[in-house]
N, C-alpha and C positions, 0 to 999 in steps of 0.2 A: 756484767760481762767483763769489766775491767779486772775484777778479782780473778776470774778464770784465765785470762790471757796474760796477766802481769803488766798490762798497759795502764797508764794513769787514766782516771775518769775523764771523759770528754773527747777522747780520740775516736773518730768514726771508724767503725768496723763493718765490713760488708762481706757477703758471701762471694766467692769467686764467680766470674762470669765468662762466658765464651768470648774469645778475643775478637771475633767478627762483630758481636753485638757491642762490645766496648768501642770498636772502630765506628760502628753505626752511630753511637751516641756522640763520639768526637767529631764526626763529619756532618752531623745534623740530619742523618737519616732517621728522623723521629716522627714521621707522619705517614699514614697509610698512603700507598701509591708511590712512595719513594723507593728507588733502587740504588744500591751502593755497590761499587766494585771494590773488593779488598785485594791488595796485591802484596801480601806478606809471604809467609812460608807457603801458604796455600792461596791460590788465586780463586776468588769466589765472587758470585753475585749474591747479594742479600736483598730480597724484596720484602718491604714492610707492608703489613696488612693490619686491619683493625679487628680481625677475628682469626682464630685458629682454624686453618683450612687444611684439607687433605693435600699431601705433597703433589706438586704439579708433574713431577716425574718420580720414578721409584727411588732415585738417588738423592732426592732433596731431603735436607735436614730441616724439620719444622719444629719450632719451639717458641716460647714466649720471649718477647723483646725485653730489654732492661727498662723500657718506659711502660708504665702501667697501661693496660688496655690495648697494647700492641703485640703483634706476633710477627714472625718472619719465616722466610724460607731461604735456606742457603743452598746454592747450587754451585758445585765445584766446577771450575773451568777446565780441569784436567789437562793443563797445557804445560806443566813444568818441564817435561821432557821434550816437548815439541821444538823448543829453541835449539836444544842439543841435536836433535834429529835433523833439523834444517841446516845447521852448521856442518854436520858430518856429510850430509848430501851435497852441500855446496863444495866441499873439499874432495868429493869423490870417495868418501869413506863410509858409504851407507852400510856396508856389510861388516864393519869393524865390531869386535866384541868388547865387553867391559874391560878385560885384562889388557887388551891392546890400547884402549883409550887411556888407561892408567899409565901404561908404559910410555905412550906418546906425551902425556902431560909431564911425567917425570923427566923425560929427555929435554923438554923445553926448560924446565927448572934448572937442570944441570948446565945447559948451554948459557942460561942467564947468569949463573954464578961464575962461569969461566971468563 
């Protein structure tokens, strides 16, 4: 492998893994029955199982865990926009469109520079 990559012999090389499974490994979600919440770009729940099971809902992403003998199901929390919606509702701007949000944000940046 070293000859193919140009790396010196002895450097570990691994295939890319799903970021949520890397997080599961890092947080210790490595036993069946463990559930992890991932709060990066996507907010998800990752449930660890000792077998490959059918998705619990249609939207679940099922695959093998990075730990041998484990599998997982990733469920998106689909809440990225909910905080923005909550803030807009709080300010009485529930009906504002994307262009108006951009203009509002730009005006606050101009005011901060002045």
